[in-house]
C-alpha positions in Angstrom: 84.8 -103.8 51.0 83.9 -100.2 50.0 83.2 -97.3 52.2 79.4 -98.0 52.3 79.7 -101.4 53.8 81.5 -100.0 56.8 78.8 -97.6 57.7 77.3 -98.5 61.1 73.8 -97.5 60.0 73.3 -100.6 57.8 72.8 -103.0 60.7 70.8 -101.2 63.4 70.2 -104.6 64.9 73.8 -104.8 66.0 74.7 -101.8 68.1 78.4 -101.0 68.5 78.3 -100.9 72.3 76.8 -102.9 75.1 74.0 -101.8 77.4 76.4 -101.5 80.3 78.8 -99.3 78.4 75.9 -96.9 77.9 74.8 -97.1 81.6 78.4 -96.3 82.6 78.6 -93.4 80.3 75.3 -92.0 81.8 76.5 -92.6 85.4 79.6 -90.5 84.5 77.6 -87.7 82.8 75.3 -87.7 85.8 78.3 -87.2 88.0 80.2 -84.6 86.1 77.7 -83.1 83.7 77.4 -79.5 84.7 75.6 -76.7 83.0 71.9 -77.6 82.9 69.8 -79.3 80.2 71.1 -77.6 77.1 74.7 -78.5 78.0 73.9 -82.1 79.0 72.0 -82.6 75.7 75.1 -81.2 73.8 77.5 -83.5 75.6 75.3 -86.5 74.6 75.4 -85.4 70.9 79.2 -84.9 71.0 80.0 -88.1 72.7 77.4 -90.6 71.4 76.7 -89.4 67.9 80.0 -87.7 66.8 82.8 -89.4 68.7 81.6 -93.0 69.4 79.0 -93.4 66.7 76.8 -95.4 69.1 73.7 -93.5 68.1 72.6 -92.4 64.6 72.0 -88.7 64.0 68.4 -89.5 63.0 67.8 -91.4 66.3 69.2 -88.6 68.3 67.0 -86.1 66.5 64.0 -88.3 67.2 64.9 -88.4 70.9 65.2 -84.6 71.0 61.8 -84.0 69.4 60.2 -86.4 71.8 61.9 -85.0 74.7 60.8 -81.4 73.8 57.2 -82.7 73.1 56.7 -84.4 76.3 56.5 -82.7 79.7 59.5 -83.3 82.0 63.2 -82.6 82.1 64.8 -82.5 78.7 68.2 -84.1 79.3 66.7 -87.0 81.4 64.2 -87.9 78.7 66.8 -87.7 75.9 69.0 -90.2 78.0 66.1 -92.5 78.6 65.2 -92.4 74.9 68.8 -93.1 73.9 68.7 -96.2 76.3 65.5 -97.3 74.5 67.0 -97.1 71.0 68.9 -100.4 71.1 68.0 -101.9 74.4 64.3 -101.1 74.7 62.7 -100.9 78.1 65.5 -102.4 80.2 68.0 -100.1 78.6 65.7 -97.0 79.1 65.2 -97.9 82.8 68.8 -98.6 83.7 70.1 -95.5 81.7 67.4 -93.2 83.4 68.4 -94.3 86.8 72.1 -94.1 86.1 71.7 -90.5 84.9 69.7 -89.3 87.9 71.2 -91.2 90.8 74.5 -89.4 91.3 72.9 -85.9 91.6 70.1 -87.3 93.8 72.7 -88.6 96.3 74.5 -85.3 96.2 71.4 -83.2 96.8 70.4 -85.5 99.8 74.0 -85.0 101.3 73.8 -81.2 100.8 70.1 -81.2 102.3 71.4 -83.0 105.4 74.2 -80.4 105.8 71.8 -77.6 105.1 69.3 -78.9 107.7 72.0 -79.3 110.3 73.9 -76.0 109.6 71.2 -74.0 107.8 71.4 -71.3 110.3 75.1 -71.0 110.2 76.6 -67.7 109.1 78.9 -69.1 106.4 76.1 -71.2 104.7 73.9 -68.1 104.6 76.8 -66.1 103.3 77.6 -68.7 100.4 73.8 -68.8 99.5 73.7 -64.9 99.5 76.2 -64.9 96.7 75.0 -67.9 94.9 71.2 -66.8 94.9 72.2 -63.5 93.1 74.3 -65.3 90.5 71.5 -67.9 89.9 69.2 -65.0 88.9 71.8 -64.0 86.3 72.1 -67.6 85.0 68.3 -68.0 84.7 68.1 -64.6 82.9 70.8 -65.7 80.4 69.3 -69.0 79.7 65.9 -67.4 79.3 67.5 -65.1 76.7 69.3 -67.9 74.8 66.1 -70.0 74.7 64.1 -67.0 73.5 66.4 -66.2 70.6 66.9 -69.9 69.7 63.1 -71.0 69.8 61.1 -67.8 69.2 63.1 -65.9 66.7 60.9 -63.6 64.6 57.6 -65.5 64.9 55.0 -62.9 66.0 52.5 -65.4 67.4 55.1 -67.1 69.5 56.2 -63.6 70.8 52.7 -62.9 71.9 52.5 -66.2 73.8 56.0 -65.6 75.3 55.1 -62.1 76.6 51.7 -63.2 77.9 53.1 -66.1 79.7 55.9 -64.0 81.2 53.5 -61.4 82.4 51.1 -64.0 83.9 54.0 -65.6 85.8 55.1 -62.2 87.2 51.6 -61.1 88.2 50.3 -64.4 89.7 53.9 -65.5 90.9 53.2 -69.0 89.7 53.0 -71.1 86.6 49.6 -72.0 85.2 49.3 -75.2 83.3 46.3 -74.1 81.1 48.5 -71.3 79.6 51.0 -74.0 78.4 48.3 -76.3 77.0 46.3 -73.3 75.6 49.4 -71.9 73.8 50.0 -75.3 72.2 46.4 -75.6 71.0 46.4 -72.1 69.7 49.5 -72.4 67.5 48.3 -75.8 66.4 44.9 -74.4 65.3 46.6 -71.4 63.8 49.2 -73.1 61.7 47.9 -76.6 61.0 44.1 -76.6 61.6 42.9 -80.2 61.7 40.3 -81.4 59.0 38.0 -82.5 61.7 38.2 -82.2 65.5 37.8 -85.8 66.6 36.3 -86.5 70.1 39.1 -89.0 70.9 41.6 -86.3 71.5 39.7 -84.5 74.2 39.1 -87.7 76.1 42.7 -88.8 75.9 43.7 -85.4 77.6 40.8 -85.3 80.0 41.4 -88.7 81.6 44.9 -88.0 83.0 43.8 -84.6 84.2 40.9 -86.1 86.1 43.3 -88.5 87.6 45.5 -85.8 88.8 42.7 -83.9 90.5 41.5 -87.1 92.0 44.9 -87.6 93.6 44.8 -84.2 95.0 41.5 -84.8 96.8 42.8 -87.7 98.8 44.0 -86.4 102.1 47.0 -88.5 102.9 49.8 -87.4 105.2 52.6 -85.3 104.0 54.5 -87.9 101.9 51.3 -88.4 99.9 50.9 -84.7 99.4 54.7 -84.5 98.3 54.3 -87.4 95.9 51.2 -86.0 94.4 52.5 -82.4 94.1 55.7 -83.5 92.5 54.1 -86.0 90.1 51.8 -83.2 89.0 54.8 -80.8 88.6 56.8 -83.5 86.7 53.8 -84.1 84.4 53.3 -80.5 83.3 56.7 -79.0 83.0 58.0 -78.9 79.5 61.4 -77.9 78.2 64.4 -77.3 80.3 64.6 -78.1 84.0 64.4 -74.4 84.8 60.8 -74.4 83.7 59.9 -76.2 86.8 61.2 -73.4 89.1 58.2 -71.1 88.9 55.9 -74.0 89.1 57.5 -75.4 92.2 57.7 -71.9 93.8 53.9 -71.6 93.5 53.2 -74.9 95.2 56.1 -75.3 97.6 56.2 -71.8 99.0 52.8 -70.1 98.4 50.3 -73.0 98.5 51.7 -75.5 100.9 54.1 -73.2 102.9 56.6 -76.0 103.1 59.7 -73.8 102.5 60.3 -70.0 103.1 61.3 -67.8 100.1 64.9 -67.9 101.3 65.0 -71.7 101.4 63.5 -72.0 98.0 66.1 -69.8 96.4 68.8 -71.9 98.1 67.1 -75.1 96.7 67.4 -73.6 93.2 71.0 -72.8 93.9 71.7 -76.4 95.0 70.3 -77.6 91.8 72.8 -75.3 90.0 75.9 -76.4 91.8 75.2 -80.1 91.5 75.6 -81.9 88.1 73.0 -83.8 86.3 69.4 -82.7 85.7 68.3 -79.3 87.3 65.1 -80.8 88.3 66.9 -82.8 91.0 66.2 -79.8 93.2 62.9 -81.5 93.9 65.0 -84.1 95.9 66.5 -81.3 98.0 63.0 -79.7 98.6 61.6 -83.1 99.6 64.5 -83.6 102.0 63.9 -80.2 103.7 60.2 -81.0 104.0 60.2 -84.6 105.1 63.8 -86.0 105.5 65.3 -88.8 103.3 61.8 -90.4 102.4 60.6 -87.0 101.5 63.5 -86.7 99.1 62.9 -90.1 97.6 59.2 -89.6 97.1 59.7 -86.1 95.6 62.4 -87.3 93.1 60.4 -90.3 92.2 57.3 -88.2 91.7 59.2 -85.9 89.4 61.0 -88.5 87.3 58.5 -91.4 87.0 56.1 -89.4 84.9 58.9 -88.1 82.6 60.1 -91.8 82.2 56.6 -93.0 81.2 56.1 -90.0 78.9 59.3 -91.1 77.1 59.1 -94.9 76.9 55.3 -95.2 76.2 55.2 -93.0 73.1 58.7 -94.0 71.8 57.5 -96.7 69.4 54.7 -94.6 68.1 56.8 -91.4 67.9 59.1 -93.0 65.3 56.1 -92.9 63.0 54.1 -89.7 63.7 56.5 -87.2 65.4 56.9 -85.0 62.3 53.2 -84.2 61.7 52.7 -80.5 61.3 49.9 -80.4 64.0 52.3 -82.0 66.5 55.2 -79.6 65.6 52.9 -76.6 66.0 51.6 -77.7 69.4 55.2 -78.2 70.6 56.2 -74.7 69.3 53.3 -73.2 71.2 54.1 -75.0 74.4 57.7 -74.2 74.2 57.1 -70.4 73.8 54.8 -70.4 76.9 57.4 -72.3 78.9 60.2 -69.9 78.0 57.9 -67.0 78.9 57.3 -68.6 82.3 61.1 -69.0 82.8 61.6 -65.3 82.0 58.8 -64.4 84.4 60.4 -66.5 87.1 63.7 -64.7 86.7 61.9 -61.6 87.6 59.7 -63.0 90.5 62.6 -64.8 92.2 65.0 -61.9 91.4 62.8 -59.6 93.5 63.5 -61.9 96.4 67.2 -62.7 96.0 68.3 -59.3 95.0 67.9 -57.4 98.2 70.7 -54.8 98.1 73.4 -53.2 96.0 75.9 -56.2 96.3 73.4 -58.8 95.1 72.3 -56.6 92.2 75.8 -56.2 91.2 76.5 -59.9 91.4 73.6 -60.7 89.2 74.5 -58.1 86.6 78.2 -59.3 86.6 77.0 -62.9 86.1 75.0 -61.9 83.0 78.0 -59.9 81.8 80.4 -62.8 82.2 78.0 -65.4 80.6 77.4 -62.9 77.7 81.1 -62.1 77.0 82.6 -65.4 77.6 80.4 -68.1 76.1 82.5 -71.0 77.2 82.5 -70.2 80.9 80.8 -73.2 82.7 77.9 -72.2 85.0 79.1 -74.1 88.0 82.4 -72.0 87.9 80.3 -68.9 88.1 78.3 -70.3 91.0 81.5 -71.1 92.9 82.9 -67.6 92.4 79.6 -66.2 93.6 79.8 -68.3 96.6 83.3 -66.9 97.5 82.0 -63.4 96.8 79.0 -64.1 99.2 81.5 -65.1 101.9 83.2 -61.7 101.5 80.1 -59.5 101.0 77.5 -61.1 103.3 79.1 -60.1 106.6 79.4 -56.5 105.3 75.8 -56.5 104.1 74.4 -58.0 107.3 76.1 -55.4 109.5 74.4 -52.4 107.8 
């Protein structure tokens, strides 16, 4: 038996692991996986492709391309796709739930404590420090995403800067900029031979459905569900992309939370493992208790689940088309621009004095100098700094 026969790729029909092994792995990753989407996606590659050889490199890359193409949280979508590879819809569903559940339970617990003790000095002090560090973390990840995805492409730089500027000026995220950026790059790089009518209708129908949902005047749970489903359906790339979008809806439009509470919600997403988007569960809890949390989290994750499993079979065939690749590049550039803009907008609110400005700058410096420092460690140190600095700041 030579080397070739031993290769696992020969028989894709016989995976080298059971579905429950994968579900257990994702439960663990959801419980311990700190560091945001880019880190989580890296862990999956290291563990499932390199170490355990459960997933082939080509399957992993397909999953990554699909997760980047479809709106919704990157890491959760990749996890769902990897569940789909060998165990189809049941695998995708169980893996998705296992990945999201641990962090959901954690944010609900933190939400309960926050609601009960939110006014307490020490909680404010912790978030005073953490809020500033989170700005540093968002700024650094915006920088990393920019250098990795935009590079020297002039068209993408224009889109990136325009999107950042619009986010700063309007203080919210505008869906049409994302879609427009995707279409612009697609037409620029890979103009289609003919513009078929089918494509317009296929985009128009879901949009019409969303605006119809908004028109129904249900009570608050209905509003929460509709808003978060809308957010979950339109946010591309990393979980941080949802931050400016949520800010526009939760704070400015619906006035469900104050600025302060919103920054705290982002901080909670940073200190809990698993997908950053789980901050929606925390926001839902503050607005409407436990069921608010359930509805908000479901609203965010159900679209991302459907956007992963429905195209999965087709994506294996068509994902490499130049038109699709160009569209994804455009959307990604706009999303990174929005994250950069969000760092500035939220920064204006979290950085209120010399101490918080110093904390944000130190965070950037530490992450810049020591690439391996885990973000949650930075957040914990910032929380301790907040406990020391907040009493001093509040007496002035």
